[in-house]
C-alpha positions in Angstrom: 8.7 -28.7 43.4 11.2 -26.6 45.3 14.0 -28.6 43.5 12.5 -28.0 40.2 12.6 -24.1 40.8 16.2 -24.2 41.8 17.1 -26.2 38.9 15.2 -23.8 36.7 16.9 -20.7 38.2 20.4 -22.3 37.8 19.6 -23.1 34.3 18.5 -19.5 33.3 21.5 -18.1 35.1 23.8 -20.5 33.1 22.1 -19.5 29.9 22.5 -15.8 30.7 26.2 -16.4 31.5 26.7 -18.2 28.2 24.3 -16.2 26.0 23.9 -12.6 27.2 20.8 -11.6 25.6 20.3 -8.2 24.0 17.9 -5.9 25.9 15.0 -4.4 24.3 15.3 -1.0 22.7 12.9 1.9 22.8 10.9 0.7 19.9 9.3 4.2 19.1 12.8 5.3 18.3 13.5 2.7 15.6 13.2 2.5 11.9 12.6 -0.8 10.2 14.0 -2.4 7.1 11.8 -5.4 6.0 13.8 -8.2 4.1 12.5 -11.1 2.1 15.4 -13.5 2.8 15.2 -15.4 -0.6 15.2 -12.3 -2.6 17.9 -10.2 -0.8 21.3 -11.5 -1.2 22.9 -14.8 -2.2 25.9 -15.4 0.0 26.2 -19.0 -0.4 25.4 -20.6 -3.8 25.8 -24.1 -2.5 22.2 -24.2 -0.9 20.6 -22.8 -4.1 19.4 -26.2 -5.3 18.6 -29.0 -3.0 16.7 -31.4 -5.1 18.0 -33.6 -7.8 15.4 -32.3 -10.3 15.9 -28.6 -9.3 12.1 -28.3 -9.3 12.1 -25.8 -6.4 14.8 -23.4 -7.8 15.0 -21.0 -10.4 15.1 -17.4 -11.4 11.3 -17.0 -11.5 9.0 -15.5 -9.0 7.5 -18.9 -7.8 10.8 -20.6 -6.7 13.8 -20.3 -4.5 16.2 -17.8 -6.1 19.0 -18.2 -3.9 19.0 -15.4 -1.1 20.1 -16.6 2.3 21.3 -15.8 5.7 25.0 -15.5 4.6 23.8 -13.0 2.1 22.2 -10.9 4.9 25.4 -10.9 6.8 27.3 -10.0 3.8 25.1 -6.9 3.1 24.6 -5.6 6.8 26.7 -2.6 6.1 24.5 -1.7 3.2 21.3 -2.0 5.3 22.8 -0.2 8.3 24.1 2.6 6.0 20.5 3.5 5.1 19.9 4.6 8.5 17.6 1.9 9.6 18.0 0.5 13.2 16.0 -2.9 12.9 15.8 -5.6 10.4 12.4 -7.5 10.0 12.9 -10.8 8.0 10.3 -13.1 6.4 10.3 -16.4 8.3 13.6 -18.2 8.2 12.2 -21.6 9.4 12.1 -24.9 7.3 9.5 -24.8 4.8 7.5 -26.8 2.1 9.9 -26.2 -0.9 7.6 -26.8 -3.7 3.7 -27.5 -4.0 3.0 -29.2 -7.3 -0.6 -28.8 -6.6 -0.4 -25.0 -7.2 2.8 -24.8 -9.1 4.4 -22.5 -6.5 7.1 -22.8 -3.8 7.7 -21.8 -0.2 10.7 -19.5 -0.8 8.9 -16.8 1.1 9.0 -18.8 4.5 5.2 -18.8 5.3 4.6 -22.6 4.5 6.4 -24.1 7.5 7.1 -27.9 7.8 9.3 -27.2 11.0 8.8 -24.2 13.2 12.1 -25.0 15.1 14.5 -25.5 12.3 16.2 -23.2 9.8 15.3 -23.5 6.2 18.0 -25.5 4.4 18.0 -23.0 1.4 19.0 -20.2 3.8 21.7 -21.8 6.1 21.6 -23.3 9.5 20.8 -22.4 13.3 24.6 -21.4 13.9 24.7 -19.1 10.8 21.4 -17.6 11.9 22.7 -17.0 15.5 25.7 -15.3 13.8 23.4 -13.1 11.7 21.5 -11.8 14.8 24.9 -11.4 16.6 26.3 -9.3 13.7 23.2 -7.2 13.7 23.4 -6.5 17.5 27.1 -5.6 16.9 25.9 -2.7 14.7 23.4 -1.5 17.5 20.5 -2.9 15.4 17.8 -5.4 16.2 16.1 -8.3 14.6 12.4 -8.9 14.1 11.5 -12.4 13.0 8.3 -13.1 11.0 6.4 -15.9 12.5 3.1 -17.8 11.6 0.6 -19.3 14.0 -2.3 -19.8 11.8 -1.2 -22.4 9.3 1.6 -24.7 7.9 2.1 -25.4 4.2 -0.4 -27.2 1.9 0.2 -30.8 3.1 -3.2 -31.9 4.0 -5.7 -32.1 1.0 -9.5 -32.5 1.0 -11.4 -32.8 -2.2 -14.6 -34.7 -3.2 -15.4 -35.8 0.2 -12.0 -37.6 0.9 -8.7 -36.7 2.6 -5.2 -37.4 1.4 -1.7 -36.0 1.7 -0.3 -33.9 -1.0 1.8 -36.2 -3.1 3.1 -33.2 -5.2 4.7 -31.7 -2.1 8.5 -31.5 -2.0 10.6 -32.4 0.2 7.9 -34.0 2.3 4.0 -34.6 2.3 3.7 -33.5 6.0 5.5 -31.3 8.6 8.5 -33.0 10.2 7.8 -31.4 13.7 5.4 -33.0 16.3 2.6 -32.3 16.7 2.0 -30.7 13.3 3.1 -33.9 11.6 0.0 -35.3 12.8 -2.0 -34.4 9.8 -3.5 -37.7 8.4 -7.1 -37.5 8.9 -7.4 -41.2 7.7 -5.5 -42.4 10.9 -7.9 -42.5 13.8 -5.1 -41.6 16.3 -3.9 -38.5 14.4 -7.5 -37.3 13.6 -8.2 -37.6 17.4 -5.3 -35.3 18.3 -7.2 -32.4 16.3 -4.1 -30.6 15.4 -5.9 -29.1 12.5 -9.2 -27.9 11.7 -10.5 -30.8 9.6 -12.6 -29.2 6.7 -15.3 -31.9 6.8 -15.8 -31.2 10.5 -16.3 -27.5 10.5 -19.9 -26.9 11.3 -19.9 -23.1 11.1 -17.1 -21.9 8.9 -15.6 -18.5 9.8 -12.2 -16.9 9.2 -10.7 -18.5 12.2 -11.4 -22.2 11.3 -11.1 -22.4 7.7 -8.3 -22.8 5.3 -6.5 -19.6 4.0 -5.4 -20.0 0.3 -5.6 -23.9 0.9 -2.8 -23.9 3.6 -3.4 -26.1 6.5 -5.3 -24.4 9.3 -4.0 -25.0 12.7 -6.5 -25.8 15.5 -5.2 -22.9 17.7 -8.0 -23.7 20.2 -6.3 -27.0 21.0 -4.0 -26.8 24.1 -1.6 -29.1 22.4 -1.1 -26.8 19.4 -0.9 -23.8 21.8 1.9 -25.3 23.9 3.8 -26.5 20.8 3.6 -22.9 19.2 4.7 -21.4 22.4 7.7 -23.6 22.6 8.6 -23.3 18.9 8.7 -19.5 18.9 10.1 -19.1 22.4 12.9 -21.2 20.9 14.0 -18.4 18.7 14.1 -15.9 21.6 16.1 -18.0 23.8 18.4 -19.8 21.2 18.8 -17.0 18.7 18.3 -13.8 20.7 15.8 -12.1 18.3 14.3 -9.0 19.6 10.8 -9.0 18.2 8.0 -10.8 16.2 5.9 -9.9 13.4 2.9 -12.3 13.4 1.5 -13.2 9.9 -2.2 -13.5 9.2 -3.2 -12.8 12.8 -6.5 -11.8 11.9 -7.3 -15.4 10.9 -6.5 -16.8 14.6 -9.4 -16.8 17.1 -8.9 -13.9 19.5 -8.8 -16.3 22.5 -5.5 -17.6 21.4 -3.4 -14.6 22.0 -3.5 -13.9 25.5 -2.2 -17.4 26.4 0.4 -17.5 23.6 1.7 -14.1 24.4 1.1 -13.6 28.0 0.4 -17.1 29.4 2.9 -19.4 31.3 6.0 -20.0 29.1 4.4 -17.7 26.6 6.4 -15.3 24.4 6.6 -12.4 26.8 7.7 -14.7 29.7 10.3 -16.2 27.6 11.6 -12.8 26.5 11.4 -11.4 30.0 13.5 -14.3 31.3 16.2 -13.0 29.1 16.1 -9.4 30.2 14.0 -8.4 27.1 11.4 -6.1 29.0 9.8 -4.9 25.8 9.8 -7.7 23.3 8.0 -6.2 20.2 5.0 -8.1 18.8 3.1 -6.6 15.9 0.5 -8.4 13.9 -0.8 -8.4 10.4 -4.5 -7.6 10.5 -5.0 -6.4 6.8 -8.0 -4.4 7.2 -8.8 -1.3 5.3 -11.3 1.3 5.9 -13.4 3.2 3.4 -12.6 6.9 3.1 -13.8 8.7 6.2 -14.6 5.4 8.0 -12.6 4.1 11.1 -14.0 0.6 11.1 -10.6 -0.9 10.5 -8.9 1.1 13.2 -11.5 -0.2 15.8 -10.9 -3.8 14.9 -7.1 -3.4 14.8 -7.1 -1.6 18.1 -8.8 -4.5 19.6 -5.5 -6.5 19.2 -3.8 -4.4 21.9 -6.2 -5.8 24.5 -5.3 -9.3 23.4 -1.5 -8.7 24.2 0.0 -7.3 21.1 2.0 -4.1 21.8 2.1 -3.0 18.2 0.3 -3.4 14.9 0.7 -2.8 11.2 -1.1 0.3 10.3 -2.9 -0.9 7.2 -5.6 1.9 7.4 -2.8 4.5 6.9 -1.1 2.7 4.3 -4.3 2.3 2.2 -4.9 5.9 2.2 -1.1 6.6 1.6 -1.6 4.7 -1.5 -5.1 6.3 -2.4 -3.6 9.9 -2.0 -0.1 9.9 -3.2 -0.4 7.0 -5.8 -3.8 7.4 -7.1 -4.3 11.1 -6.7 -7.4 10.8 -4.4 -8.4 13.8 -2.3 -5.8 14.6 0.4 -8.7 14.9 2.8 -8.7 11.1 3.0 -5.2 11.3 4.8 -6.4 14.3 6.8 -9.1 12.1 8.2 -6.8 9.1 8.8 -4.3 11.1 10.6 -6.8 12.6 12.8 -8.4 9.1 13.5 -5.2 7.4 14.3 -4.6 10.0 16.9 -8.1 9.3 18.4 -8.3 5.6 18.0 -4.9 4.1 18.8 -3.6 4.0 22.4 -0.2 4.9 21.2 0.1 5.9 17.6 3.9 5.9 18.1 3.9 2.1 18.3 2.0 1.5 15.2 4.3 0.2 12.2 3.9 2.4 9.2 4.6 1.6 5.6 3.9 2.5 2.0 4.1 -1.0 0.6 5.1 -4.5 1.3 5.7 -8.2 -0.1 2.0 -8.8 -0.6 0.9 -5.9 -2.7 2.0 -3.7 -5.7 5.1 -1.8 -5.0 4.5 1.8 -4.6 6.4 2.9 -7.7 4.4 0.7 -10.0 2.4 3.1 -12.1 3.7 5.9 -9.9 6.5 8.3 -9.8 9.5 9.1 -7.7 8.2 12.5 -6.3 5.1 10.9 -5.1 7.0 8.1 -3.4 9.2 10.8 -1.7 5.9 12.4 -0.4 4.6 9.1 1.1 8.1 8.5 2.7 8.0 12.1 4.1 4.7 11.3 5.7 5.7 8.1 7.5 8.9 9.6 8.7 7.3 12.8 10.2 4.3 11.5 12.0 4.3 9.2 15.1 4.7 5.5 14.4 7.7 3.2 13.4 8.4 3.7 9.8 9.3 0.6 7.6 11.2 0.4 4.4 10.5 -2.6 2.2 13.7 -3.8 0.7 14.4 -2.4 -2.8 12.4 0.8 -2.3 15.7 2.6 -1.9 16.6 1.1 -5.5 13.3 2.2 -7.0 12.1 -1.3 -7.4 8.9 -1.7 -9.3 8.5 -5.7 -9.1 7.0 -6.7 -5.8 9.4 -9.6 -5.1 12.4 -8.8 -7.4 15.9 -9.9 -6.2 18.6 -7.5 -5.2 21.3 -9.7 -6.5 22.1 -10.5 -10.2 20.7 -13.8 -11.6 17.6 -13.6 -9.6 14.0 -12.8 -10.6 13.7 -9.5 -12.3 17.1 -8.5 -11.4 18.0 -7.3 -15.0 21.2 -9.3 -14.5 22.8 -6.9 -12.0 23.3 -6.4 -8.2 21.3 -3.5 -6.6 23.3 -2.4 -3.5 24.2 1.1 -4.7 24.4 3.3 -1.8 24.6 6.5 -3.9 21.1 6.2 -5.6 19.2 9.4 -4.8 16.3 7.3 -3.3 18.9 5.7 -1.0 20.4 9.0 0.0 17.0 10.4 0.5 15.8 7.7 3.0 19.1 8.1 4.8 18.5 11.9 5.1 15.0 11.2 6.3 16.2 8.7 8.9 18.8 11.2 10.1 16.1 13.9 10.4 13.7 11.6 12.3 16.5 10.4 14.8 17.4 14.1 15.5 13.7 15.1 16.0 11.8 13.4 18.9 8.8 15.4 17.9 8.3 13.2 14.9 8.3 10.2 16.9 6.2 11.2 19.9 4.5 14.5 18.9 0.6 15.2 18.2 -0.4 15.9 14.6 -2.9 18.6 13.6 -4.1 18.8 9.9 -4.2 22.4 8.8 -5.2 22.2 5.3 -6.4 19.3 2.9 -8.2 19.1 -0.5 -11.5 17.3 -0.4 -12.1 17.4 -4.2 -9.0 15.7 -5.6 -5.1 15.9 -5.6 -3.8 19.0 -4.0 -2.3 20.4 -0.7 -1.9 18.5 2.6 -0.5 20.6 5.4 -0.1 19.4 8.9 1.6 20.4 12.1 3.5 18.0 14.3 4.2 19.4 17.7 5.0 18.7 21.3 5.5 21.0 24.3 8.8 22.3 23.1 8.9 22.3 19.3 6.6 22.5 16.3 7.0 21.5 12.6 5.1 22.2 9.6 4.9 19.8 6.8 3.5 21.1 3.4 2.8 19.0 0.4 1.0 19.2 -3.0 0.0 15.8 -4.5 -1.2 17.2 -7.7 0.7 17.3 -11.1 -0.3 20.9 -11.2 0.5 24.0 -9.0 -2.3 24.2 -6.3 -3.4 27.0 -3.8 -3.9 26.4 0.0 -5.6 29.4 1.4 -7.0 30.8 4.6 -4.7 28.8 6.8 -4.2 29.2 10.6 -1.1 27.6 12.0 -1.8 28.8 15.5 1.4 30.9 15.5 2.4 34.4 16.3 2.4 36.5 13.1 5.9 37.1 11.8 7.2 33.8 13.1 9.9 32.5 10.7 9.7 28.9 9.3 13.0 27.2 8.6 13.3 24.7 5.8 14.8 21.3 6.9 14.2 19.3 3.8 12.4 20.2 0.6 11.6 18.9 -3.0 10.1 21.0 -5.7 9.9 23.7 -3.1 11.8 26.9 -2.8 14.5 26.2 0.0 14.3 29.3 2.0 12.7 30.8 5.0 8.9 31.6 5.1 7.4 34.3 7.4 4.0 33.4 8.8 1.0 35.7 8.3 -2.6 35.0 9.1 -4.3 33.9 7.2 -1.6 32.0 5.5 -2.0 31.6 1.7 0.4 29.6 -0.6 0.8 28.4 -4.3 2.5 25.2 -4.0 4.5 23.6 -7.0 3.5 20.2 -8.4 4.4 17.1 -6.4 6.3 19.2 -3.9 6.9 19.1 -0.3 8.7 21.0 2.4 9.4 20.2 6.1 9.7 23.4 8.1 10.8 24.1 11.7 8.9 26.8 13.6 11.7 28.9 15.1 11.6 31.4 17.8 12.8 34.1 15.2 10.2 36.9 14.4 10.2 39.3 11.5 8.0 42.4 11.1 4.9 42.1 8.8 4.0 44.8 6.3 0.3 44.5 5.4 -0.9 45.4 1.8 -3.7 47.8 1.0 -5.2 45.4 -1.7 -8.4 43.4 -0.9 -11.0 41.5 -2.7 -14.4 39.9 -1.9 -17.0 37.7 -3.6 -20.5 39.0 -2.7 -23.3 37.0 -4.4 -22.7 33.3 -3.5 -22.8 31.3 -0.3 -21.2 28.1 1.0 -23.1 25.0 -0.1 -25.2 26.8 -2.7 -26.1 24.5 -5.6 -26.2 25.7 -9.3 -28.0 24.0 -12.1 -27.4 26.5 -14.8 -24.7 29.1 -15.6 -24.4 32.1 -13.4 -22.7 35.4 -12.8 -20.2 35.6 -10.1 -19.5 39.1 -8.9 -17.7 41.1 -6.1 -15.5 44.0 -5.3 -11.9 44.8 -5.1 -9.6 47.7 -3.8 -6.2 48.8 -5.1 -6.3 45.7 -7.4 -4.7 45.7 -10.8 -6.6 42.5 -11.8 -8.8 40.0 -10.0 -8.6 36.3 -11.2 -11.2 33.7 -10.3 -9.6 30.4 -9.1 -11.7 27.2 -9.0 -10.6 24.1 -7.1 -7.4 25.8 -6.1 -5.7 25.3 -9.7 -3.0 27.7 -10.6 -4.5 28.7 -13.9 -7.4 31.0 -13.4 -10.8 30.3 -14.8 -11.3 34.0 -15.6 -9.6 37.2 -15.4 -10.8 40.9 -14.9 -8.6 43.8 -15.3 -9.2 46.8 -12.9 -8.1 50.4 -12.2 -6.7 50.1 -8.7 -9.7 51.9 -7.4 -11.6 51.6 -4.1 -14.5 49.0 -3.9 -14.3 48.4 -7.6 -17.1 46.0 -8.8 -16.1 43.0 -11.0 -18.3 40.1 -12.4 -17.5 36.9 -14.3 -19.8 34.4 -16.0 -19.4 30.7 -14.8 -20.4 27.9 -17.3 -21.1 24.8 -15.1 -20.6 22.4 -18.1 -16.8 23.5 -17.9 -16.5 21.4 -14.7 -17.2 17.9 -13.3 -20.5 17.5 -11.4 -20.5 17.9 -7.7 -18.6 20.0 -5.2 -16.1 22.8 -6.3 -14.3 25.6 -4.5 -14.2 29.2 -5.7 -12.2 32.2 -4.6 -10.9 35.5 -6.1 -7.1 36.5 -6.1 -6.5 40.1 -6.4 -3.1 41.4 -7.8 -1.7 44.8 -6.8 1.0 47.1 -8.5 3.3 44.1 -8.7 2.8 40.3 -9.0 4.2 40.0 -5.5 1.4 41.8 -4.0 -1.5 39.3 -3.8 -4.6 39.1 -1.6 -7.5 36.4 -1.4 -11.0 36.5 -0.9 -13.0 33.9 1.3 -13.3 30.6 -0.2 -16.8 29.3 -1.1 -17.7 25.6 -1.6 -20.5 25.2 -4.2 -22.2 22.3 -6.0 -22.8 22.0 -9.7 -25.7 19.9 -10.8 -24.9 19.2 -14.6 -27.3 17.3 -17.0 -26.2 13.9 -18.3 -25.4 13.2 -21.8 -25.5 9.4 -23.0 -22.5 9.0 -25.4 -22.8 5.3 -26.1 -24.4 1.9 -25.1 -22.9 -1.3 -26.3 -24.1 -4.9 -25.5 -21.6 -7.7 -25.2 -22.8 -11.5 -25.6 -22.9 -13.7 -22.5 -20.4 -16.6 -22.2 -17.7 -15.2 -24.5 -15.0 -14.9 -21.6 -12.9 -17.4 -23.1 -9.8 -15.6 -24.4 -9.3 -14.3 -28.0 -9.8 -17.7 -29.7 -12.4 -18.9 -27.3 -10.5 -21.7 -25.9 -9.3 -20.2 -22.4 -10.6 -21.6 -18.9 -10.9 -20.0 -15.6 -8.6 -20.9 -12.8 -9.8 -24.0 -11.0 -10.4 -22.7 -7.5 -14.1 -22.7 -6.7 -14.2 -18.8 -6.1 -13.9 -18.1 -9.9 -17.3 -17.7 -11.4 -17.5 -15.7 -14.7 -16.3 -12.5 -12.9 -14.7 -11.4 -16.4 -17.5 -11.7 -18.6 -18.5 -8.1 -19.8 -22.4 -7.8 -20.7 -22.9 -4.3 -21.4 -21.1 -0.9 -21.1 -22.7 2.5 -21.0 -20.7 5.8 -21.6 -22.2 9.0 -20.1 -20.7 12.4 -19.9 -21.6 14.7 -17.3 -19.8 18.1 -17.7 -16.3 17.2 -18.0 -16.7 13.7 -16.3 -17.1 10.4 -18.1 -19.2 7.9 -16.4 -18.3 4.3 -17.7 -20.9 1.8 -16.4 -19.8 -1.8 -17.0 -22.4 -4.4 -16.3 -20.7 -7.8 -15.6 -22.1 -11.4 -15.4 -21.1 -11.6 -12.0 -19.4 -9.5 -9.3 -17.8 -10.9 -6.1 -15.8 -9.4 -3.1 -14.5 -12.5 -1.7 -11.2 -11.1 -0.7 -12.7 -7.8 0.7 -11.2 -5.6 -1.9 -11.2 -1.9 -1.1 -12.8 -1.1 -4.5 -15.6 -3.5 -4.0 -14.8 -6.2 -6.6 -12.4 -9.1 -7.1 -11.3 -11.8 -9.6 -11.3 -9.3 -12.3 -9.1 -6.7 -13.6 -9.9 -4.1 -16.2 -7.2 -3.0 -18.5 -9.0 -0.1 -20.5 -7.3 1.8 -23.4 -8.4 5.3 -24.7 -7.5 6.3 -28.3 -7.5 9.9 -29.3 -7.9 9.5 -33.1 -5.7 12.9 -33.4 -2.8 11.5 -31.5 -0.2 8.8 -32.3 0.1 6.5 -29.4 1.2 3.0 -28.4 0.2 -0.4 -29.7 1.6 -3.0 -27.1 -0.8 -3.4 -24.2 1.6 -3.6 -21.1 1.9 -6.9 -19.4 -0.7 -8.4 -21.5 1.1 -10.1 -24.4 -1.2 -8.4 -26.7 -1.6 -5.4 -28.9 -4.5 -3.0 -29.9 -7.0 -4.2 -32.4 -5.6 -3.7 -36.0 -5.0 -0.1 -37.3 -5.6 1.3 -33.7 -3.2 2.6 -30.9 -3.8 3.9 -27.5 -2.9 7.2 -25.7 -4.1 6.7 -22.3 -4.3 3.5 -20.1 -6.2 2.4 -17.1 -5.3 -0.5 -14.8 -8.2 -1.3 -12.4 -8.2 -4.0 -9.6 -10.1 -4.4 -6.5 -7.2 -2.7 -4.7 -6.1 0.0 -6.8 -6.8 2.1 -10.0 -4.1 3.7 -11.9 -3.9 5.9 -15.1 -0.9 6.4 -17.2 -0.2 7.8 -20.7 1.4 6.0 -23.7 4.5 8.1 -23.2 7.4 5.7 -22.2 5.0 2.6 -22.4 6.0 -0.7 -23.6 4.8 -4.5 -23.4 6.5 -4.8 -19.9 5.9 -1.4 -18.5 3.2 1.2 -18.0 3.6 4.7 -19.4 4.0 7.9 -17.3 1.6 8.0 -14.4 -1.5 10.4 -14.5 -3.4 11.5 -11.6 -6.3 11.7 -10.3 -7.3 8.0 -11.1 -10.8 7.2 -11.5 -13.2 6.5 -8.6 -15.0 3.0 -8.8 -18.5 2.5 -7.6 -19.9 -1.0 -7.3 -23.6 -2.3 -7.4 -23.5 -5.9 -6.7 -27.2 -6.4 -7.1 -27.2 -5.1 -10.5 -23.6 -6.5 -11.3 -22.5 -3.1 -12.2 -19.1 -1.4 -11.9 -19.0 2.4 -12.5 -15.6 4.1 -13.2 -15.8 7.9 -12.8 -13.1 9.4 -15.1 -12.4 13.1 -15.1 -11.8 14.1 -18.6 -9.0 16.4 -17.7 -6.7 13.3 -17.3 -7.5 12.5 -21.0 -6.7 16.1 -21.8 -10.1 16.7 -23.5 -13.6 17.8 -23.1 -15.0 16.1 -26.1 -14.8 12.4 -26.8 -16.3 12.6 -30.2 -14.6 10.2 -32.5 -12.5 8.4 -29.7 -12.1 4.7 -29.3 -12.2 2.7 -26.1 -10.8 -0.8 -25.7 -12.0 -2.6 -22.8 -10.2 -5.9 -21.6 -10.8 -8.2 -18.6 -8.4 -10.6 -16.9 -7.4 -11.3 -13.2 -4.6 -10.2 -10.9 -2.6 -12.1 -8.2 -2.7 -9.3 -5.7 0.2 -10.8 -3.7 2.5 -11.1 -6.6 1.3 -7.9 -8.2 1.0 -9.3 -11.6 -1.7 -10.7 -14.0 -2.3 -14.4 -13.4 -0.2 -17.1 -15.2 -1.7 -18.8 -18.3 -1.0 -22.4 -19.1 -2.1 -25.1 -21.1 -3.3 -27.2 -18.3 -4.3 -24.3 -15.9 -4.6 -24.7 -12.1 -6.1 -23.5 -8.9 -4.7 -20.0 -9.4 -3.7 -20.1 -13.2 -5.8 -19.8 -16.4 -5.9 -22.7 -18.8 -6.0 -23.2 -22.6 -3.2 -21.1 -23.6 0.7 -20.7 -23.6 2.3 -18.3 -21.2 3.2 -16.0 -24.0 -0.5 -15.8 -25.3 -2.7 -12.7 -24.7 -3.8 -12.4 -21.2 -7.3 -11.3 -22.2 -10.6 -13.2 -21.1 -13.2 -10.8 -22.6 -12.9 -7.5 -24.5 -15.1 -4.9 -26.1 -14.1 -2.2 -28.6 -16.2 1.0 -28.7 -16.3 4.0 -31.0 -18.0 7.0 -29.8 -19.9 8.6 -32.6 
């Protein structure tokens, strides 16, 4: 035994002499750039096609496009120039190249056939080691994506029998032991229990069943555990990587992680032996909380006790999307920012991001100013901000290539370091590096809007410095009133970076009131400088309502004002007043205004009075009151739709063959109800499911809904659907609704392959599974009307591949995840309904 330890020590000493490992950085100080290897840069065209038929290669989304490790090396200056300090790459290991059973390839790296070999389309081990070395030369770090939950789709089980996938290229089983022991029909292989054999699972759960038909590893088996330890320690010892991101961590039983990470010859021991004292390990647990719920944070936090030292912050990302992209209330993010302060042991270690390779890109159905706001947030709150490749080039397609000749590249390279978004991210990166408070400080939300898009104002501070970040997510100017920054009056706030915001100093007065420009933000440093405050003699008050009061009919709002030239009634923080009363600048002058509740949506509203003095610069505000409007409903239309007509325009389409599809696209009835200025669209479906835990409560159906104002000229093409509006009709406003996102857009700039200009706020979805009803609440303000008389609404259904961010393929033969009965260019519509409102 003694001899063994002497040999081991000598070996490790020799390894360190030959291969001096890079020490771990302070991860809280890093900024990550996330790269999908196959889609980033093609540095070696000789490895693009490795089969005689070329079946695995092409410039489509499902195949290898040519990106490789040499391309990464070639573009390291482009990456480092962005200001990032770590590169997270998708798995570089040897993969299943093509799975004919699902007509999809393993270009992404998550279908391993050998966990200890480099994918041949990407290069070889020596080239990978060179890549890591070149990254380290630039004072950057490498995070390698790894998978412990599954391999590719080699093992098949159907109709009670097992067989190996004869449509798998280049092999029908992994090439690495023990993962190549996947033939259930061989008693010796079956006995090893390397996989969770589907027929032997007595109590199926997320830990022991296949994920998207990928072969589920039996990670309770010591043989598998040791093989995975060995496989991934290899990349630390051999290639000097600095961290791991662990894919599908939520699908591996919790008991696996302490042994894999902290056990003998586990990941942390292997890293520590090379002097990596803080090897980063963060997991993917795609869990999302409903608004004002912290269930996801609770479950994600449990991973830290299992050995993880970081996690992807999916709850924050979900509300980033809801608030900045969909125009939901900014109070969603206020709650989320407060909860991550309370729930996580160290928020500074959480991986923050706005999108990734498994979802719609942020800019799909959104705008650049909203993206900037989202980026400002992740760069100014504790956490490790992560940029998904192509964001800096304003990519819309989830897995588009950066290089010419690849999928959705538009025939050109995309490595322009002068694009405004590249330069903006670079500026944010420099600001974050210079500002420790953004990395380690505390966050206090000062103001948020709980009714819709609007202001979000928060303070980030530590013992020595404070910063105020102000945003307005609305497309309109919005007020933020009555704020207390907990600062001394007269404190000067100095701008550091702004957008659609006056770039000048602000002087703090209490209470602090502000009218913010649309889609604006400003990051301000709280300085030590003070200026004298001159108080105005103008005042205004509302005298006849109280917080929480409910109105079921129109009412008179009244109050008094002093030294005011006019009083304007502001509802829900909008810039444009609901009503105006001119006054004589007297003392305690009385005023009153009639409020007509049908002018508003049902539910909560905020009201305050704004008084103007001699000049428009002299302004004072009343207290803000939150009230409720209970508005009668008016039924506009009820339309029935036949059962079983969810078969496409010609009645010949078939659903994808996976067993989870079950007539979720069959519309049965639509009810249109108007409540004040809110449209309630209640759609009864043949079936509603939530198999994939969608945030909006429904899956396996998307709604593409088009609104036609007969007094406007709109578009005819239906974006991404290979279809047009019914003859003689066009559309002016479109709605794209999936279980994970709901977006609105206008026909302006719309086309067959692009949405129009984005509109917020997007509708809210409510689901009643018992009655198979999905209700969309649509504020009529987004349709620029209060009266839908004569309007036409065209409702279509299909399904959506959330990972690719596109409508599912349509082929003649169909497939597990493809619709059948049509050509790829045929309309992507399973059921539809045309409604005219009388």
